[in-house]
N, C-alpha and C positions, 0 to 999 in steps of 0.2 A: 589445377589448384595451385596456389602459391605455397611453397614450402615454408615451414616455420623459421623465423629468425632465431638468433642466439638467445634472445630474451624470451622466446616462446618454446624453447626446446623441451622444457619440462611441462608444457601445457600452460593453461591459464593459471596465474597465481591464485585466483580465487578457488581453483580446484585442488591446490596443494594443501594438505592438512597442516594447520598450525597448532600450537598448544591450546589456544582458545577453541579451535575446532574440535580437538580431541576431547576437551572437557564437555562439550555438548554433542559429541558424535553419538551415533546409534549404539556403538559398542560400549559406551559408558552409560548412556541414558537408560538403555534397556535393563542392565543388571541393577542399576540404582532403583529403577521403577519396580523391578521384581523384589528387590530387598525391602523396599518400602511396603509393598503389598504383603509380603510374607511377615514382616514385623507387625503390621497392623492386624493381619488375620490370626497369626499364631499368638500374639500377645493378647488380642481380644478373646480368643478361644481359651487360652490358659487362665486369663482373669475370670472369665465366665465360669469355667469349670471349678476354679477355686472358690468362687462365691457360692456356687451351687453346692459344693461339698461342705463348705462352712455352714450354709443354711441347713443342710441335711443333718450334720452332726449336732448343731444347736437344737434342731427340732427333736432329735433323738434324746439329747440330754434333758430337755424340758419334759418329754414324755416319760423318761425314766423317773424323774423327780415326782411327776404327777402320779405315776403308777405306784411308786413306793409309798407316797403319802396316802393314796387311796387304799393300798394293801394294809398299812398300819391301822388306818381308820376302820377298815372292815374287821380286822382281828380284834380290835377293842370292842366293836359293836356286837360281835357274835360271842364274845367271852361271857362267862357266867357272872363273874365279879371282877371288879377292877384288879388288875394284876399288881403284884408288889412292884415297888419302884425299881428294885434291883433286877428282878426278872424281866420287866419291861425294857429296862435299859440294855440288858444283854441281847434281847430280841432286836432292839433298834440297831445295836452295833453290827449284828449280822448283815443287816441291809447296807450299812456303810462299807463293810468289808467286801460285799458283793459288787458294789458300784462305787469305784474310787472317786467319781466326780461329785458324789454326795458328801458334803462336809459335816453336816450335823442334822439330827432329827430330834424334834422336841414334841412331847405330848403335853398339852396344856388343857386345864379345866378351869372352872370358875368356882372359887370358894369365897364366901362373904362378899360376893359381887366384885371380886378382884381375880384376874387371871393368875393361876398358880401352875408352875411346872410340875408335872407328875413324874416324867422321866425325860432324860436328855443324854445324848452321846457327847455333848460338849460341856466343858467345865464352866463356861460362861454363857449367859443368856443375855442377848441384847434386848433393849426395850422395844426396838422395832419388831423383834420376833414376837413378843407378847402382844404388841399392838396388832400385828397381822393375824395372830390367832384369835384375838377378840373380834376382829373384823369378819373373819371366816365364820365364827359362831353366831355373830349378829346377823349376817346375811344368809347363813345356812347354805353357803355355796363356796366353791373353790375360788380363792383369790390369790393374786400374785402382787409382788411389790417391785418398785423400780430397782434396777441393779445398783449396787454400791461396790466399787472396786472389783467388778467382774463376779460378785457374789449375788445370786438371785435367791429369792424366798418365794415359797408357795405354801399356802395354807389350805388344809382340807378339813372340813367339819366332820366330827364323828358323833354318833348318836347311841343312845341306850334307851330302851323302852319307848321308842318313838319320839324322843325329844333330844335336842342337842345337848350332848354331855360335855364336849370339849372340842379340841382341834389338834391336828397334827401339822407341825411346821417343818418343812424340809428345806434345807439350804444346800444349794449346789453351785459349783464354780464353772465358769466358761474359760478358765485360763488355758485349758487344753486347746480350745478353739483358737484363741489368740496365738498360741505357739504354732498350731497348724497353719494359721494364716501367714505367720512370719516365715516358716519353712517353705510354704508354697510360693511366696513371693520371691524368696531367694532362688528356688529352683527355676521359676519362670524367668527371672532376670539373667540367669546363667544359661538356661536352655534356649531361650528365644534367640539371642545373638549367635550362639553356636550353630543352631539350626539354620538361621538365615544366612550366615556366612557360608556354611557348607553347601546349601542349596543354590546360593548365588554362584559359587565357584563351579559347581556342576553345570548349572545353566549356561554360564559364560563359556565353558569348554564346549558344550554342545552347540551354542550359538556361533562360536568361531568356525566350526566345521560346517554347520548347516546354513548359516546366514552370512556371516561376515566375509568368509572367503569368496563365495560366489559374488557378493556385492562388490567386493574389492576388484574382482576381475571385470565386472561390468563398468566400474568406475574408471579403471585404467583404460578400458576400451574407449570410453567417452573422452578421456583426455587425449588419446591418440586421434580420435575423430576431430576434436577441437583443434588439434595441431595440423588439420588438413589431410589426415591419413584416412581416407574413406575405405581403404582396404582392410582396416582393423575389424576383428570379430571377437565377440565375447566368448570365453570358455563356458561350456555347459557341463556341470558336474553331475546333476541329477535331473530326473524328469518330474520335478515338482513345480510349485508356483514360480520360484526364482528361476528355475531352468526354463520355464515358459517365457519369462520376461527376457532372459538372455536370447532365446530363440527369436522372439519377436524383435528384439533390438538388432540381431544379425540380419533378419529379413528386411527390416527397415533400412539398414545400412546398405544392403545390396540394392534395394530400390533407389536409395539416394545416389549410390554410385552410378547406376544406369541413368537416373534422372540428371545427374551432373553432366554426364557425357552428352545426353540429348540437349540439355540446357546450353552447353557450350556450342553445340551445333546450331541451335536456334539463335543464340547470340550472334554467331558469325553471319547467319542468314539475315537476322534483323539489322546487324551492322551494315551489311551490304545494301539492304533495302533502304536503310536510313541514309547511307551515303548517296544512293541514287535520288532519294527524296530531297536531300540537301542540295544536290546539283539542280534538280527541278526548281527548288525553292529559290536558289540563287538566280536562276534564269528568270523566274517570275519576278523577283525583286528588281533585277536589272531591267526587265520590261516595264515594271511600274515606274522605276526612275526615269526610263526613257520616255514613257508616256507623260510623266510629270514635266520633264524638260520640254517635251513637245507641246504640252498644254501651256506652259509658261511662254514658250516662243509663240504659240498661236495667239495667246492673249496680247503679247507685244505686237505681233504682226497685225492682229485685228485692230489694235489701237492705232497703229500706223496707217493701216488700210483705211479705217474709218476717217482718220484725220486727213489722209490724202484725198479720199473721196469728197470729204467736206470742203477741203481747200479747192479741189478741182471744180466742184460745183459752184463754189462761191466765186472763183476766179473766172470760170468759163462764161458766166452770164455777162459780166462787164466787158470781157474781151469781145464777145459777140456784138455788143453795143458799139464798142470802139471801132470794130471792123466795119460795121454798118455806116457809122458816121464818116469814117475815112473814105469809104466808097462813094458816099454822097458828095463829099467835098471834091473828090477827083472828077466827078461827073458834072460839077457846076461849071458854068461858063466864066470866062475871065481869069481862070487860074493859069498862071504862067507855067512854063515847062519845068522851071527849077522846082517849084512847089510840087508840081505833079510827080516829079522824079522822087522827091523826098517822101511824098505820101505813098508812093509805091514801095519804098523801102520799109516804111512803117507797116504797110499792109503785109508785106512779106514776113516781118518779124512777128506780127500778130498771128499769122498762120502757123509759124513755128511753135509759138507758145501753145496755141490751140491743139496742135499735134501732140505736144508733150502731155497736155492734160488728158487727151483721149487715151494716150498710151497708159497713163497712170490708172485710169478707170478700167481699161481693158485688163490690165495686170491684176487689179483688185478683183475682177470678175472671172479670172481664168478658170477653166473647167478642171475637175479633179478626176483621176483615173478610177474606174469602178470595175468590180468583178463580182461574180455570183458569190453570195455569202449566206451562211446560216445564222440568222439573228439569235436563235436560241443558244447556240454555241458561243456567239459573241457576248451575249448578256451573261452567260455563266463565267466567262473569262473576266469580265468586268467585276462580277460579284466576288470572285476569288481574289482579285487584286484589292478590292475595297474592304474585304471582310476583316483583316487585322486592325485597320483603323477604326472600323465600326465597333468591333469587340472591345478595343481599348477605351472607347467612350461609352460603353454600355448600351449600344444600339443593336437590336436584334434584326438580322437580315432574313426576310422571308421571300424565297425565290420560287416562282411557279412558271415553268417553261414547257409549253406544249409543242407538238410538231407543227411547224409553220412553213410556208413556201419560202424558197430562196429569193433574195432581193439583190439587185445590182447596187453595190455599196463600196465605198472606200472604208475599209475596216478601221484604219487608224482614226479617221475623222469621226466615225460613229462611236468608237470607243471613247474618244475625247468628249464627245457630246454627252454620252451616258454618264461618264465620270463627273462631268459638270453637274448633272442632275443629282447624282448620289452625294456629291460634296455639298450641294446646297441643302439636301435633306439632313445631312450630318450637322451642318451649321445651325439648322433650325431646331435641333434636339440636343442642347448642351447637357441636359441632365439624363439623357438616355431616352429610348423609345423604340419604335418599330419602323423599319424601312421595308416596303413591299415592292418587289419588281415582278411584273406579270408580262409574259410574252404569249400572245394568242393570235390566231387568224381572225380576220374580220369577215362578216357575212358576204362581202363582195370579193373575197379571195385575196385581200391584202394582209399586211401584218401590222398588229398593234402592240406597242410597248407602253406599259403604264408604270410610272415610278411614284409611289405614294409614301407619305410619312405622317407621323403623329406629332409633328412639331408645332411651332407657334403660329403658323399660318401667315398669310399676306393680307395687308389691309385692303379693303374693297376699292379705295380710291387709287391705290398703287397697282392693283392687279392688271388693268388694261395696258400698263406701260412697261411691264417687267421684261418684255423682249426687246425693248429699245436700248441702244447703247448708253452707257454711263448711268443706268438706273439700277439701284441696289437697295436692299433692305438691311444690309449689314452695317456695322459701325464703321466710322471713318478709319481707314488704314487696313481694313480686313478684306475689302473686295474692290475690284475695278469697275464692276457694273457691266462687264463685257461677256461674262460666262453664258448667260441665257441668250444674249444676242448672237454669240458664236454658235450656240446650239441651234437657234432658229435658222441661221444661215446654212449650217451643215445639213439640217433636215430639208430645208428648201432646195439646196443643191442636189439632194437625192430625190427630188420630186415629191416630198412628203409634207406633212403638216404637223404642227405641235400646238397644243392648247393646254391651258392651265385652269384648275379649279382650286379654290382655297377658302377656308373658313378660319377666322382668327381663334386660336385656342384649340382647334380640332386637328388641323393639318392641311396638307396640300397634295394635289394629284396632277401630274404632268402626263399627258397622253401624246404619244408619237404614232403616227400612221404613215407607213411607207408602202409604195406600190411593189407588188411582187415582180420578179424578173419576167420578161416577156414569155419565156418558155414555160413559166409556171403559173401564168395567169389563166383563169378559167375561160373556156371558149364562149365568146359572146353569142354565137349562133350555133347551138348544138344541133346535130343532125337528128332526124326523126327516123 
């Protein structure tokens, strides 16, 4: 592994905590979250308890006022005669002394169809008090009024001899409840922050020892590993979940360290294999280049050979005629010796020219050396050489090679011939397609090679002429028209045949059949 540079000595800058990182780190976020939860929970609980306590006290005060009014009404109802105003007032004051929340008690009756105060613990009676008493007597039920400045009124009807005689009005105050609410809120506002702060500090102290310290050790170990120190290990403080994470990290680092060693070894092996593959690839490319040069030279030589053969054929016929006429002239009577001698010289020069023409034709038809060759292996080599160019043009190569007999062949010439066919199929599929090469034995023991494509095809009127020199389906400047002619000559030189089938818009199929080597041909007369 590569050691860290000076800029990496402290690990990745993204792993070093900054002020912004600390503000959002686990050590800050967790106490803040706990403080928020505690504030909400304790505050809500205190508020709820305060409201419940207030409701309970309010209900108690209302019940005291109702009970007091009912008790006074019962005393009046069971009494023999209406009490004196002074005695009744003293009795009412005893109730007010017993319950400080009760401010005043009035006993009201109706005289001359108007409410009249019989007894009261207050020196002033409000008109709303008399109205509430009249309402209680009219309804013959306990009634209450809306509070005015925290003062509540409750009216209780009282009866004598089975009819409504009057009403008892009790006034009570909820000021104590308001004071209790204020004091409770003050206590909650002071208690909640103090409790939250205290519990947060205690939690932070525990979290430092139980969480932050182990996590800090794991984090430092990760920084060392990031700095290429695979031998770093995280400290294990306790056998809890964080300790299990540290143990898992240490096991993973141990595996990574071993994997790194194995990986380096594999890399060295792969590098060695890649180097050998590169050497083979370079040799393959060199062979492709050599074949391309040979193909180009073959095209040039074929052009020259065809031209020479054509010239020799065209020149040979007139020379033969000239030689015949010269011979006739020499044999005619009356030709003097001087003319005869000159005609002999002409005849001699015509023979020399004829010899040169024959030499050119013999050179064009010179035999090629052959050796036993495996066509399946040869086709695979041609496929490997052509595959990069096919892939670059989006053409899929489908190769099917069966076990076939050996043939007597010039491997270079056959490779050039097959490359011609593959190149033609590539030119016929400018937008991609499929080139299929099949090598298989024939029923008579020979070898058949088929090169098929899904290209544009060949026009029917041009198909019978495609093996002739200078015939091409390519655009001007892209082909010489000698490729298929050379291929036909190479196949013919090996004692084989080549045929073509094509359909415009569907594709073309070229079939080569070569005879097997004599030692591998089937016995024509098997023994019985």
